[in-house]
C-alpha positions as CSV (number, residue, x, y, z in Angstrom):
1,M,-0.1,0.0,0.1
2,D,1.3,3.4,-0.9
3,A,1.7,6.5,1.3
4,K,-1.3,8.1,-0.5
5,T,-3.5,5.3,-0.2
6,Q,-2.5,4.6,3.4
7,K,-3.4,8.2,4.2
8,S,-6.8,7.9,2.5
9,E,-7.8,4.5,4.6
10,L,-6.5,6.3,7.8
11,T,-8.6,9.5,7.0
12,R,-11.8,7.1,6.1
13,A,-11.4,5.3,9.4
14,A,-11.2,8.5,11.2
15,I,-14.6,9.6,9.6
16,V,-16.3,6.1,10.3
17,G,-14.9,6.7,13.8
18,A,-16.2,10.1,14.3
19,A,-19.6,9.2,13.0
20,M,-19.7,6.2,15.3
21,D,-19.3,8.6,18.2
22,L,-21.9,11.1,17.0
23,A,-24.3,7.8,16.5
24,A,-23.4,6.5,20.1
25,A,-24.1,10.0,21.4
26,E,-27.1,11.4,19.3
27,G,-28.4,8.3,17.3
28,L,-28.0,7.3,13.6
29,E,-30.0,10.1,12.2
30,A,-27.7,12.6,13.9
31,I,-25.0,11.7,11.3
32,S,-24.4,14.3,8.8
33,L,-21.4,14.8,6.6
34,Q,-20.8,18.4,8.0
35,A,-21.0,17.2,11.6
36,V,-18.6,14.6,10.9
37,A,-16.3,17.1,8.9
38,D,-16.5,19.7,12.0
39,R,-15.3,16.8,14.3
40,I,-12.1,15.9,12.5
41,G,-11.3,19.2,10.7
42,L,-11.9,18.2,7.1
43,S,-14.2,19.8,4.5
44,K,-17.7,18.3,3.9
45,S,-16.4,17.8,0.2
46,G,-13.4,16.0,1.8
47,V,-15.8,13.7,3.9
48,F,-17.9,13.2,0.6
49,S,-14.9,12.1,-1.6
50,R,-13.9,9.5,0.9
51,I,-17.1,8.0,2.2
52,G,-19.9,9.1,-0.5
53,S,-23.4,10.1,0.7
54,R,-24.8,10.7,4.3
55,E,-26.4,7.1,4.0
56,A,-23.3,5.5,2.9
57,L,-21.8,7.0,6.1
58,Q,-24.7,5.6,8.2
59,K,-24.1,2.2,6.7
60,A,-20.3,2.2,7.2
61,V,-21.2,3.1,10.9
62,I,-23.3,0.1,11.4
63,D,-20.7,-2.3,9.5
64,E,-17.9,-1.1,11.7
65,Y,-19.8,-1.4,14.9
66,G,-21.0,-5.0,13.8
67,H,-17.2,-5.7,13.0
68,R,-15.9,-4.6,16.4
69,F,-18.7,-6.3,18.1
70,L,-18.1,-9.6,16.1
71,A,-14.4,-9.2,16.9
72,E,-14.9,-8.8,20.6
73,V,-17.8,-11.1,21.3
74,F,-18.1,-13.9,18.7
75,A,-14.8,-14.6,17.3
76,P,-13.0,-15.2,20.4
77,A,-15.7,-17.5,21.6
78,L,-15.0,-19.6,18.5
79,Q,-12.2,-20.9,20.3
80,Q,-14.2,-22.9,22.8
81,P,-15.8,-26.4,21.8
82,Q,-19.0,-26.2,19.8
83,G,-22.3,-26.2,21.7
84,L,-22.8,-24.8,25.4
85,P,-18.9,-24.0,26.1
86,R,-19.3,-21.7,22.9
87,L,-22.8,-20.2,24.1
88,H,-21.5,-19.7,27.5
89,E,-18.4,-18.0,26.3
90,I,-20.5,-15.8,24.0
91,M,-22.8,-14.9,27.0
92,R,-19.9,-13.9,29.1
93,R,-18.1,-12.0,26.1
94,W,-21.4,-10.0,25.4
95,S,-22.4,-9.1,29.0
96,L,-18.7,-7.9,29.6
97,R,-19.0,-5.8,26.6
98,V,-22.3,-4.3,27.8
99,C,-20.7,-3.6,31.1
100,Q,-17.3,-2.2,30.1
101,V,-18.2,-0.4,26.7
102,E,-21.8,0.1,26.1
103,V,-22.7,1.2,29.6
104,H,-20.7,4.3,28.5
105,S,-21.2,4.6,24.8
106,G,-24.4,2.8,24.3
107,C,-25.3,0.1,21.8
108,I,-25.7,1.1,18.2
109,F,-27.5,-2.0,17.2
110,T,-30.0,-1.7,20.2
111,A,-30.4,2.2,20.0
112,G,-30.6,2.0,16.1
113,A,-33.2,-0.7,16.2
114,F,-35.6,1.7,18.5
115,E,-34.6,4.8,16.4
116,L,-35.6,3.1,13.0
117,D,-38.5,0.7,14.2
118,D,-41.1,2.8,12.7
119,R,-39.2,3.8,9.5
120,E,-38.9,2.0,6.1
121,G,-36.0,2.2,3.9
122,E,-32.5,1.2,2.9
123,L,-31.1,2.2,6.3
124,R,-33.4,0.2,8.2
125,D,-32.8,-2.8,6.0
126,H,-29.3,-2.6,6.5
127,L,-29.4,-2.2,10.1
128,M,-31.8,-5.4,10.2
129,Q,-29.5,-7.5,7.9
130,A,-26.6,-7.0,10.4
131,I,-28.8,-7.7,13.5
132,S,-30.3,-10.8,11.7
133,G,-26.7,-11.9,10.7
134,W,-25.8,-11.8,14.6
135,R,-28.9,-13.6,15.6
136,A,-28.4,-16.4,12.9
137,A,-24.8,-16.8,14.5
138,L,-26.5,-17.3,17.9
139,R,-29.1,-19.7,16.3
140,R,-26.3,-21.8,14.7
141,T,-24.4,-22.1,18.2
142,V,-27.7,-23.2,20.0
143,Q,-28.5,-25.7,17.2
144,Q,-25.0,-27.0,17.7
145,A,-25.6,-27.7,21.6
146,I,-28.9,-29.3,20.6
147,G,-27.4,-31.7,18.2
148,L,-24.6,-32.8,20.8
149,G,-27.2,-33.4,23.3
150,Q,-26.3,-30.6,25.6
151,L,-29.9,-29.0,25.3
152,R,-33.1,-30.8,25.0
153,A,-34.1,-32.0,21.6
154,D,-37.3,-30.1,21.6
155,T,-35.5,-26.8,22.3
156,D,-36.8,-24.1,20.2
157,A,-33.8,-22.1,18.9
158,D,-35.6,-19.2,18.0
159,Q,-37.2,-18.9,21.2
160,L,-33.9,-19.3,23.0
161,V,-32.2,-16.8,20.9
162,G,-35.1,-14.2,21.5
163,E,-34.7,-14.9,25.6
164,L,-30.9,-14.3,25.1
165,Y,-31.3,-11.0,23.3
166,S,-34.0,-10.0,25.9
167,L,-31.7,-10.6,28.6
168,V,-28.7,-8.7,27.2
169,I,-31.1,-5.6,26.3
170,G,-32.4,-5.8,30.0
171,L,-28.9,-5.9,31.4
172,L,-27.9,-2.7,29.1
173,H,-30.9,-1.0,30.3
174,D,-30.3,-1.6,33.9
175,A,-26.7,-1.0,33.8
176,R,-26.9,2.2,31.6
177,F,-30.1,3.6,32.4
178,L,-30.7,2.6,36.0
179,R,-27.1,2.4,37.0
180,D,-27.7,-0.4,38.9
181,P,-24.5,-2.0,40.2
182,R,-25.9,-5.5,40.5
183,A,-27.1,-5.5,36.9
184,A,-24.3,-7.9,35.8
185,E,-24.9,-10.2,38.8
186,R,-28.6,-10.3,38.1
187,S,-28.1,-11.0,34.5
188,Q,-25.7,-14.0,35.3
189,T,-28.5,-15.4,37.6
190,S,-31.0,-15.2,34.8
191,W,-28.7,-16.5,32.2
192,T,-27.8,-19.5,34.7
193,R,-31.4,-20.2,35.3
194,L,-32.5,-19.7,31.7
195,I,-30.2,-22.3,30.3
196,A,-30.7,-24.7,33.1
197,S,-34.3,-24.8,32.0
198,Y,-33.3,-26.0,28.4
199,Q,-30.6,-28.8,29.4
200,T,-31.0,-32.4,29.3
């Protein structure tokens, strides 16, 4: 990679990073080319030349957030054996991320889902695709645990994934909004009870 290309990539990363900060603080709809340009000291046209339209920047934020989330939660969990060990590690890392990162910055997936839930369009579809991809990965992990006999054969994978999601969103709410110092402890107790109800 030549110096010019490297500088362009670094600038693009700075643009997306600034847009992510803006989305975390004010929502995806708060992102504008001018607001991001002001944050990093570029012209609006400079931002446009590197990223494209406002919607392209919003989509890039969703993609980057998803990339970081998967890198911190899912990818490391793949080092664990398939089935319950992997599912436990996913939940441990997901909860840890909520309590160490998202309690301060918010969750763009969750906040974005509420922000765009009553709107139609490409941005909503893009966020839906990202969240659906994550839920599909969770579903595969649950199905592996069922196939290995670690969860009951009649386990409804979609039901369990929905319950996992509800558990983590509840943790985010209690830790970030209620500022409950025992939110993580309560979430762990709920997870232990929930998964036990599905085990053989």
